[in-house]
C-alpha positions as CSV (number, residue, x, y, z in Angstrom):
1,M,60.9,17.7,-33.2
2,V,59.3,15.7,-35.8
3,T,56.3,14.8,-37.3
4,F,55.3,12.0,-39.5
5,N,52.0,10.8,-41.2
6,V,53.6,6.8,-41.8
7,A,50.3,6.0,-44.1
8,M,50.0,2.4,-41.7
9,G,53.8,1.7,-42.8
10,L,52.9,0.7,-46.3
11,L,56.5,0.7,-47.3
12,F,58.0,0.1,-44.2
13,R,59.7,-2.9,-45.0
14,K,62.4,-4.1,-47.7
15,P,63.4,-2.9,-49.9
16,F,62.5,0.6,-48.6
17,A,63.0,0.2,-44.6
18,G,67.0,0.8,-45.0
19,L,66.3,3.8,-47.3
20,I,64.0,5.0,-44.6
21,R,66.3,4.5,-41.9
22,S,69.1,6.0,-43.8
23,T,67.3,9.1,-44.1
24,F,66.5,9.4,-40.6
25,A,70.0,8.8,-39.6
26,N,71.7,11.1,-42.0
27,N,69.8,13.5,-43.4
28,E,71.4,17.2,-42.4
29,Y,67.5,18.3,-40.8
30,L,66.8,14.9,-39.2
31,K,69.7,12.9,-38.1
32,H,69.7,12.9,-34.0
33,F,66.2,14.2,-33.8
34,D,65.2,14.1,-30.0
35,V,60.9,13.3,-30.4
36,I,59.2,11.9,-33.4
37,G,55.5,11.9,-33.6
38,L,53.9,9.2,-35.8
39,Q,50.2,9.2,-37.3
40,E,48.5,6.3,-38.2
41,A,51.2,3.8,-37.4
42,C,49.8,0.2,-36.8
43,Q,49.9,-0.8,-33.3
44,N,49.5,-4.8,-34.2
45,D,52.0,-4.3,-37.2
46,R,54.9,-2.7,-35.2
47,A,57.4,-2.4,-38.6
48,A,57.5,1.5,-38.8
49,I,57.2,2.0,-35.0
50,E,60.2,-0.1,-34.5
51,L,61.9,1.4,-37.2
52,F,61.9,5.2,-35.5
53,R,62.9,3.2,-32.3
54,G,66.0,1.6,-33.9
55,V,66.9,4.7,-35.3
56,M,66.5,6.3,-32.0
57,L,68.3,3.9,-30.1
58,R,71.3,3.6,-32.0
59,T,71.7,7.6,-31.8
60,H,70.6,8.7,-27.9
61,G,71.2,4.5,-26.5
62,R,67.6,5.0,-25.2
63,V,64.1,5.9,-26.5
64,Y,60.7,5.9,-24.7
65,E,57.5,5.6,-26.0
66,H,53.2,6.2,-25.8
67,L,50.7,5.3,-27.7
68,V,47.1,5.8,-28.0
69,L,44.7,3.8,-30.5
70,A,42.4,6.0,-32.8
71,D,39.7,3.4,-32.2
72,A,40.3,1.1,-29.2
73,Q,37.5,-1.2,-30.7
74,T,38.3,-1.3,-34.2
75,T,39.1,-4.9,-35.6
76,D,40.9,-3.6,-38.8
77,S,44.1,-5.0,-40.1
78,C,45.6,-2.4,-39.3
79,R,45.1,-0.8,-35.6
80,K,46.0,3.1,-36.6
81,A,47.4,4.9,-33.3
82,Q,48.7,8.4,-32.5
83,V,52.6,7.4,-31.4
84,I,55.5,9.6,-29.5
85,L,58.7,8.2,-29.3
86,S,61.2,10.1,-27.2
87,R,65.0,10.4,-26.2
88,Y,63.8,12.0,-22.7
89,P,62.0,10.5,-20.2
90,I,58.2,10.4,-20.0
91,V,57.0,11.5,-17.0
92,H,53.3,11.7,-17.6
93,A,51.0,10.8,-20.3
94,G,47.5,10.4,-21.1
95,G,45.2,10.4,-24.5
96,M,42.0,11.5,-25.9
97,Q,39.6,10.5,-28.2
98,L,38.2,13.1,-30.4
99,P,35.0,13.2,-32.3
100,R,33.9,11.4,-34.9
101,I,34.1,13.0,-38.0
102,G,33.8,10.5,-40.9
103,A,36.4,8.1,-38.7
104,W,37.5,8.2,-34.9
105,R,40.6,10.2,-34.3
106,S,42.7,10.7,-31.1
107,A,45.6,12.3,-29.8
108,A,48.1,11.2,-27.6
109,W,50.2,13.4,-25.2
110,V,53.1,13.1,-22.9
111,D,54.9,15.4,-20.1
112,L,59.0,15.3,-21.1
113,K,61.6,16.0,-18.7
114,V,63.9,17.5,-20.9
115,G,66.7,18.5,-18.1
116,A,65.1,20.9,-15.2
117,D,62.0,21.6,-17.5
118,T,58.8,19.7,-18.5
119,V,57.9,20.2,-22.3
120,R,54.1,19.0,-23.0
121,V,53.6,17.3,-26.7
122,Y,50.7,16.3,-28.3
123,N,50.5,14.3,-31.2
124,L,46.8,14.5,-33.4
125,H,45.5,13.2,-36.4
126,L,42.7,15.6,-37.3
127,S,40.0,13.9,-39.9
128,N,40.4,14.7,-43.6
129,R,36.6,14.1,-44.8
130,N,33.6,13.2,-43.1
131,G,31.7,11.2,-45.7
132,S,30.8,13.0,-49.0
133,D,32.5,16.0,-47.4
134,Y,35.8,16.5,-48.1
135,T,36.2,19.8,-46.8
136,P,34.8,19.2,-43.0
137,L,36.1,22.6,-41.5
138,Q,33.8,22.9,-38.6
139,G,34.0,19.0,-37.6
140,R,38.0,19.2,-37.9
141,W,37.8,22.3,-35.4
142,R,35.6,20.4,-33.0
143,Q,38.7,17.9,-33.3
144,G,41.7,20.3,-32.9
145,K,39.3,22.8,-30.0
146,I,39.6,19.8,-27.9
147,V,43.4,19.5,-27.9
148,L,44.0,23.6,-28.0
149,E,41.7,23.8,-24.5
150,H,43.7,20.6,-23.1
151,W,47.0,23.0,-23.5
152,L,45.4,26.0,-22.7
153,D,44.3,24.7,-19.3
154,A,47.4,22.5,-18.6
155,K,49.4,25.9,-19.2
156,Q,46.9,27.9,-17.2
157,K,47.6,25.3,-14.4
158,D,51.0,25.8,-14.6
159,P,52.4,28.9,-16.4
160,R,56.2,27.6,-16.9
161,L,55.1,24.7,-18.9
162,R,56.0,24.6,-22.1
163,G,54.1,23.2,-24.7
164,I,54.1,21.5,-28.8
165,V,50.9,20.4,-30.7
166,L,52.3,18.5,-33.7
167,G,50.6,16.2,-36.0
168,D,48.6,15.8,-39.3
169,F,45.6,18.5,-39.1
170,N,44.6,17.7,-42.5
171,S,44.1,21.3,-43.6
172,M,43.0,21.1,-46.6
173,G,40.0,23.7,-46.1
174,D,40.3,25.2,-49.9
175,L,40.6,22.8,-52.5
176,W,41.2,25.3,-55.0
177,R,43.7,27.7,-53.1
178,P,45.9,25.5,-50.4
179,S,47.8,28.3,-49.2
180,R,45.0,29.4,-47.7
181,R,44.5,28.5,-43.9
182,E,41.7,27.0,-42.4
183,L,39.8,27.5,-39.5
184,T,41.8,25.4,-37.1
185,I,44.9,26.4,-38.1
186,A,43.8,30.2,-37.5
187,K,42.6,29.1,-34.2
188,Y,45.9,27.6,-33.1
189,S,48.2,30.6,-34.7
190,Q,46.6,32.7,-32.1
191,S,47.1,30.7,-29.1
192,M,51.1,29.1,-30.4
193,T,53.5,29.9,-32.9
194,P,53.3,27.9,-35.8
195,N,56.6,26.2,-37.6
196,L,56.2,27.8,-40.7
197,R,55.0,31.2,-41.5
198,R,55.1,30.6,-45.2
199,Y,53.1,28.3,-47.3
200,V,54.8,25.2,-47.7
201,P,53.3,21.9,-49.0
202,T,53.7,19.0,-46.6
203,M,51.8,16.4,-48.9
204,F,52.6,15.0,-52.8
205,V,49.5,17.1,-53.1
206,P,49.5,20.6,-52.6
207,Y,48.3,21.1,-49.1
208,Q,50.1,22.2,-45.7
209,S,48.6,19.3,-43.8
210,D,51.2,18.6,-41.1
211,W,52.2,21.4,-38.4
212,I,54.2,21.9,-35.3
213,F,52.7,24.5,-33.1
214,S,54.8,25.6,-29.8
215,S,54.6,28.0,-26.5
216,G,57.3,29.0,-24.3
217,L,60.1,27.8,-27.0
218,K,62.1,29.7,-29.1
219,L,61.8,28.2,-32.8
220,R,65.5,27.8,-34.2
221,R,64.7,26.4,-37.7
222,S,61.9,24.1,-39.5
223,Y,61.7,22.6,-42.6
224,V,59.7,20.3,-44.7
225,V,62.0,17.1,-46.2
226,P,60.1,15.1,-48.8
227,T,60.2,11.8,-48.6
228,M,58.6,9.2,-51.2
229,Y,57.8,6.8,-48.3
230,S,54.3,8.2,-47.5
231,D,52.0,10.4,-49.2
232,H,53.2,13.0,-46.1
233,F,56.6,14.6,-46.1
234,V,58.5,14.6,-43.0
235,V,58.3,18.0,-40.8
236,M,61.1,18.9,-38.7
237,A,61.5,21.9,-36.3
238,D,64.3,22.6,-33.7
239,Y,63.7,24.8,-30.5
240,S,65.7,26.1,-27.5
241,F,64.5,27.3,-24.3
């Protein structure tokens, strides 16, 4: 599993496209990735999406896609979306419009058929600010709670279902103590397993903003891979049943 905020694909063209492609095809921790969640990918300028589709097609010979816009009514030059790309077939899919906290945000979800099992994967993007409020803790929790409750409801209906919630949580609740986990991360950690137990920055600035939470899966390893292609680093986690 991989999560990556592509920052609207600002650097996903020449001369960087080849470097990015090489990173994801050859990096020890990223090569052969099965599923990736992209945040802030442009639906109407698919350079970033197509780059990752290409890597997966060359590796696996197939790729399945699901995309949910952050704001279906936007007229911005970049129609931001949360995108899930998978080597495994998508058997069900949906999306959620999250409360507007400064800006519209969304979450995409898919059910993946992995052998005889079904894995539900969510890809979310929570708000980084609300006007002049740069730490909207309660607002982010209002957004994140919708996704978490959606997962817990699905798990209650089908106890055999396994789940992943990944994405850009923008968890920068304490600007002076960045290692302190804010409300949303604490709440998720009560119901799911976080990919990283200790503090590891996932951005150029020292914040742990990007996460992968799991339920019903065994975490084998997780790494943060620094890159220069976005203000966010790449976060990966390997799981087994």
